[in-house]
Residue frames relative to the residue before (quaternion, step in Angstrom):
aa qw qx qy qz dx dy dz
M 1.0000 0.0000 0.0000 0.0000 0.00 0.00 0.00
Q 0.3232 -0.7478 0.5549 0.1689 3.53 -0.96 0.91
M 0.5709 -0.6030 0.4427 0.3384 3.57 -1.09 0.74
E 0.6265 0.5519 -0.3374 0.4349 3.59 1.01 -0.79
Q 0.6366 0.5333 -0.3217 0.4548 3.57 1.03 -0.79
L 0.6294 0.5258 -0.3288 0.4683 3.58 1.01 -0.79
Q 0.6721 0.4989 -0.2979 0.4590 3.57 0.93 -0.89
K 0.6380 0.5133 -0.3237 0.4739 3.60 1.02 -0.76
D 0.6629 0.5035 -0.3027 0.4642 3.58 0.96 -0.86
M 0.6309 0.5182 -0.3406 0.4663 3.59 1.06 -0.65
I 0.6365 0.5112 -0.3301 0.4739 3.58 0.98 -0.76
T 0.6347 0.5234 -0.3230 0.4678 3.59 1.00 -0.81
A 0.6596 0.4977 -0.3047 0.4737 3.59 0.96 -0.85
M 0.6348 0.5233 -0.3302 0.4628 3.58 1.03 -0.72
K 0.6639 0.4983 -0.3022 0.4686 3.57 0.97 -0.84
A 0.6900 0.4560 -0.2665 0.4949 3.58 1.09 -0.72
R 0.3627 -0.7535 0.4627 0.2943 3.60 1.34 -0.14
D 0.3575 0.7051 -0.5102 0.3389 3.55 1.06 0.86
R 0.2401 -0.8366 0.4786 0.1158 3.55 0.13 1.35
V 0.6502 0.5253 -0.3289 0.4394 3.60 0.90 -0.87
R 0.6781 0.4855 -0.2868 0.4714 3.57 0.88 -0.96
K 0.6517 0.5211 -0.3140 0.4530 3.57 0.95 -0.89
D 0.6681 0.5028 -0.2989 0.4599 3.58 0.93 -0.90
A 0.6524 0.5127 -0.3131 0.4619 3.59 0.97 -0.84
I 0.6839 0.4669 -0.2877 0.4811 3.59 0.88 -0.91
S 0.6169 0.5471 -0.3359 0.4553 3.57 1.07 -0.73
S 0.6504 0.4968 -0.3208 0.4767 3.59 1.00 -0.77
L 0.6171 0.5346 -0.3420 0.4652 3.60 1.08 -0.66
I 0.6613 0.5056 -0.3029 0.4640 3.57 0.91 -0.94
S 0.6467 0.5177 -0.3180 0.4611 3.58 0.96 -0.84
A 0.6551 0.5094 -0.3111 0.4633 3.58 0.96 -0.87
V 0.6415 0.5189 -0.3221 0.4642 3.58 0.99 -0.83
K 0.6773 0.4946 -0.2983 0.4557 3.57 0.88 -0.94
K 0.6315 0.5346 -0.3333 0.4520 3.57 1.01 -0.78
I 0.6729 0.4776 -0.2980 0.4798 3.59 0.88 -0.90
A 0.6382 0.5299 -0.3300 0.4506 3.59 1.01 -0.80
I 0.6543 0.4961 -0.3144 0.4764 3.59 0.97 -0.80
D 0.6483 0.5309 -0.3141 0.4462 3.58 0.97 -0.88
E 0.7441 0.3932 -0.2123 0.4967 3.57 1.04 -0.77
G 0.5077 -0.7029 0.3869 0.3137 3.58 1.28 0.07
C 0.6157 0.5137 -0.3735 0.4664 3.60 1.12 0.51
R 0.0274 0.8748 -0.4806 0.0539 3.52 0.91 1.06
D 0.7334 0.4404 -0.2396 0.4591 3.59 0.97 -0.83
N 0.7799 0.2414 -0.1165 0.5656 3.57 0.99 -0.85
I 0.0443 -0.8279 0.5588 -0.0197 3.57 0.08 1.32
M 0.3286 -0.7739 0.5181 0.1569 3.53 -0.60 1.22
E 0.6161 -0.5662 0.4121 0.3605 3.56 -1.24 0.56
E 0.6136 0.5586 -0.3416 0.4414 3.61 1.06 -0.73
L 0.6445 0.5212 -0.3070 0.4676 3.56 1.05 -0.81
V 0.6367 0.5202 -0.3194 0.4712 3.58 1.02 -0.81
D 0.6576 0.5057 -0.3102 0.4643 3.59 0.93 -0.87
R 0.6426 0.5249 -0.3208 0.4568 3.57 1.00 -0.82
A 0.6591 0.4999 -0.3050 0.4719 3.59 0.99 -0.84
I 0.6313 0.5288 -0.3311 0.4607 3.59 1.02 -0.79
L 0.6652 0.4967 -0.3070 0.4653 3.59 0.91 -0.87
K 0.6371 0.5241 -0.3261 0.4617 3.57 1.02 -0.77
E 0.6712 0.4822 -0.2944 0.4799 3.60 0.92 -0.87
L 0.6182 0.5425 -0.3401 0.4560 3.59 1.04 -0.76
K 0.6569 0.5036 -0.3024 0.4726 3.56 0.95 -0.87
L 0.6420 0.5333 -0.3160 0.4512 3.58 0.99 -0.84
V 0.6894 0.4664 -0.2791 0.4788 3.59 0.88 -0.93
K 0.6129 0.5398 -0.3486 0.4599 3.59 1.07 -0.69
E 0.6449 0.5074 -0.3174 0.4753 3.59 0.99 -0.78
Q 0.6282 0.5247 -0.3300 0.4704 3.59 1.02 -0.79
L 0.6581 0.5179 -0.2983 0.4579 3.55 0.97 -0.89
E 0.6943 0.4805 -0.2754 0.4596 3.58 0.94 -0.87
T 0.7342 0.4180 -0.2400 0.4782 3.60 1.04 -0.68
C 0.4817 0.6696 -0.4383 0.3570 3.58 1.25 -0.09
P 0.4666 -0.6882 0.4719 0.2933 3.61 -0.83 0.94
P 0.5659 -0.6395 0.3984 0.3348 3.62 -0.97 0.79
E 0.6473 0.5301 -0.3360 0.4324 3.62 1.08 -0.56
R 0.6424 0.4844 -0.3260 0.4965 3.61 1.26 -0.17
A 0.0658 -0.8620 0.5024 0.0148 3.57 0.64 1.17
E 0.6677 0.5064 -0.3170 0.4441 3.61 0.93 -0.84
L 0.6443 0.5067 -0.3147 0.4787 3.58 1.06 -0.73
K 0.6493 0.5194 -0.3039 0.4650 3.55 1.00 -0.87
A 0.6330 0.5267 -0.3269 0.4637 3.59 1.05 -0.77
G 0.6394 0.5225 -0.3194 0.4649 3.58 1.05 -0.75
Y 0.6508 0.5021 -0.3080 0.4790 3.56 0.97 -0.86
Q 0.6487 0.5217 -0.3182 0.4536 3.58 0.98 -0.84
A 0.6453 0.5149 -0.3210 0.4642 3.60 0.97 -0.83
T 0.6509 0.5032 -0.3074 0.4781 3.58 0.99 -0.85
Y 0.6325 0.5343 -0.3208 0.4599 3.58 0.99 -0.87
D 0.6622 0.5170 -0.3091 0.4457 3.59 0.92 -0.90
V 0.6547 0.5045 -0.3163 0.4656 3.59 0.99 -0.81
I 0.6809 0.4822 -0.2946 0.4659 3.59 0.86 -0.95
K 0.6005 0.5803 -0.3452 0.4282 3.60 1.08 -0.76
E 0.5994 0.5757 -0.3534 0.4294 3.61 1.11 -0.68
Y 0.7379 0.4234 -0.2168 0.4788 3.57 1.05 -0.78
A 0.5265 0.6590 -0.4057 0.3521 3.58 1.22 -0.37
P 0.4711 -0.6565 0.4989 0.3132 3.59 -1.00 0.76
S 0.5535 -0.6121 0.4404 0.3536 3.55 -1.13 0.61
M 0.3111 -0.7572 0.5542 0.1510 3.53 -1.03 0.88
M 0.5605 -0.5993 0.4580 0.3419 3.54 -1.26 0.50
S 0.4380 -0.6776 0.5226 0.2755 3.57 -1.13 0.66
E 0.7034 -0.4558 0.3324 0.4324 3.56 -1.32 0.18
D 0.6619 0.5053 -0.3116 0.4577 3.60 0.95 -0.84
E 0.6441 0.5163 -0.3235 0.4625 3.59 0.99 -0.80
I 0.6394 0.5177 -0.3211 0.4691 3.58 1.02 -0.81
R 0.6520 0.5170 -0.3125 0.4583 3.58 0.92 -0.93
N 0.6636 0.5009 -0.3037 0.4653 3.59 0.92 -0.90
F 0.6384 0.5320 -0.3197 0.4552 3.58 0.99 -0.86
I 0.6835 0.4887 -0.2854 0.4610 3.57 0.88 -0.97
T 0.6943 0.4720 -0.2927 0.4577 3.59 0.84 -0.91
D 0.6598 0.4960 -0.3177 0.4666 3.61 1.07 -0.60
K 0.7957 0.3566 -0.1698 0.4592 3.55 0.67 -1.12
Y 0.7976 0.2627 -0.1223 0.5290 3.58 1.05 -0.71
A 0.1514 0.8334 -0.5180 0.1195 3.60 1.05 0.73
E 0.6714 0.4982 -0.3099 0.4528 3.60 0.95 -0.80
L 0.6570 0.4864 -0.3152 0.4821 3.62 1.07 -0.63
V 0.6171 0.5395 -0.3456 0.4568 3.58 1.06 -0.74
A 0.6241 0.5536 -0.3346 0.4383 3.57 1.06 -0.71
T 0.6640 0.4971 -0.3093 0.4651 3.61 1.11 -0.60
K 0.3042 -0.7854 0.4797 0.2459 3.59 1.27 -0.36
N 0.4326 0.6757 -0.4732 0.3638 3.60 1.16 0.57
K 0.2988 -0.8086 0.4828 0.1541 3.55 -0.04 1.34
G 0.6402 0.5499 -0.3276 0.4247 3.59 0.97 -0.81
M 0.6792 0.4811 -0.2854 0.4752 3.57 0.91 -0.88
I 0.6341 0.5230 -0.3279 0.4656 3.58 1.02 -0.81
M 0.6739 0.5040 -0.2964 0.4517 3.58 0.86 -1.00
K 0.6278 0.5550 -0.3341 0.4315 3.58 0.98 -0.84
G 0.7153 0.4434 -0.2527 0.4774 3.57 0.88 -0.90
V 0.6885 0.4977 -0.2858 0.4434 3.55 0.89 -0.96
M 0.6565 0.5270 -0.3268 0.4295 3.60 0.87 -0.88
A 0.6294 0.5284 -0.3372 0.4593 3.58 1.05 -0.70
D 0.7068 0.4635 -0.2637 0.4648 3.59 0.95 -0.84
L 0.7834 0.3516 -0.1709 0.4832 3.59 0.96 -0.83
K 0.3248 0.7609 -0.5064 0.2432 3.61 1.21 0.27
G 0.8237 0.1671 -0.1630 0.5168 3.56 -0.71 1.12
K 0.6742 0.4745 -0.2928 0.4844 3.59 1.27 -0.11
A 0.7924 0.0981 -0.0369 0.6010 3.57 1.23 -0.50
D 0.5644 -0.6026 0.4542 0.3347 3.54 -1.23 0.56
G 0.5251 -0.6771 0.4286 0.2864 3.57 -0.87 1.00
K 0.6389 0.5259 -0.3267 0.4565 3.58 1.02 -0.79
L 0.6563 0.5068 -0.3050 0.4684 3.56 1.00 -0.85
I 0.6238 0.5239 -0.3350 0.4735 3.58 1.04 -0.77
N 0.6488 0.5226 -0.3086 0.4591 3.58 0.95 -0.90
D 0.6473 0.5135 -0.3185 0.4646 3.61 0.98 -0.82
V 0.6682 0.5005 -0.3006 0.4612 3.59 0.92 -0.92
V 0.6563 0.4947 -0.3129 0.4761 3.59 0.94 -0.87
G 0.6308 0.5402 -0.3268 0.4511 3.59 1.01 -0.78
K 0.6651 0.4899 -0.3014 0.4762 3.58 1.00 -0.80
L 0.6605 0.5066 -0.3100 0.4593 3.58 1.04 -0.76
C 0.6811 0.4433 -0.2907 0.5051 3.59 1.09 -0.60
């Protein structure tokens, strides 16, 4: 996802007076800018950085949604709407089968050693932002 696209979509949401969408996209833009400033690449924001910020915000909103008390229906509905908007921008993640195939192809010699720590160290570096860490851990656990 490009930063320019996020900004265009926010302007479109503002013109349409879609407050939920505008707020969700605004939080994404803020998260991207914060990470860019922290990493010292304020002017040239890479697409990988934008995807990482989107995934981080998606995880944050998902946690809010899961921890919201059931009696707070209006709050939960707001979190769900925000989650749905951010989900549209999230990069597609690898499935369990794709992760298993990737690990068995690229890390066959490490899988043979059954050393989960070494496998995770190599795989997490390669699949960062492409697959969910919990899912990778489950697949590696099954292979070991």
